[in-house]
N, C-alpha and C positions, 0 to 999 in steps of 0.2 A: 504494500500500500504506500503510495507516494506521500511525502510530507507536504504540508501546506507551506506557503511562504513564511507565515508566522512561526511555524514549528522549526523551519530551517534557521530563521533568525535567532530563535531561542537556543538552538544547538550551537550556533556560531558564538553567541554570547557566553554560553557555558564553557565552551572550549577555550575561548579567549581568556576567561577568568582563570581557568586551570593552568593555562600557559603562563599567565602573569604570576600566579602563585609559585609554580615550579621555578621560574626564573628568579624570583625573589629568594627562594630557598637556596638555589645554587650560588647566588651572589653572597648570601650570608655565609655559606661554607667557605667561599673564597676569602671573604673578609676575616673570618675567625681564624683561618689558617695563615693569615698574614703573608700571602704570596706563595705559600707552599703548594698551591694548586691554582692553575689558571682556569678561567671560565670555560674554555674549550675542553680542558681535562675534566672539569666538573660535569659537563654535558655527557661525557663518555662514561661516567660512573654508572654502575648498575643501580637499580632501585634499592636493592638490599644495602649496597655500600652507602648510598645517600642517607638511608634511615639510620644505619649504624653511626655514621659520622655526626648526624644531627643529635643522636642520643649522647654521644661523647661530649659534644658541645654543651648540651643541656646539663649534663653531670658536672662538667668543669665550671659552668656558670654558677651552679648551686654550691659547689665547693668553695668557689671564690667568695660568694656572698656569706657563707657560714664562717669562713676564716677571716673575713674582712680584709683580705689582701687586695691590692689594686689590680684591676683587670685591664685597664687601658694604658 
């Protein structure tokens, strides 16, 4: 069953939002790694690698907050 124009526009909007969210997460990984990974390399990471790296970043941020050590 073909989609209507409105349904197609909804899908495009949804995918655009997902793309923006993914790009934001990849840029955060690059920033937290302080140049240890380029944006192109981040795009090449598997989904599992991205999740694991984000988990490590979150853990490190929590540890930094608990210990009151400077992060920046």
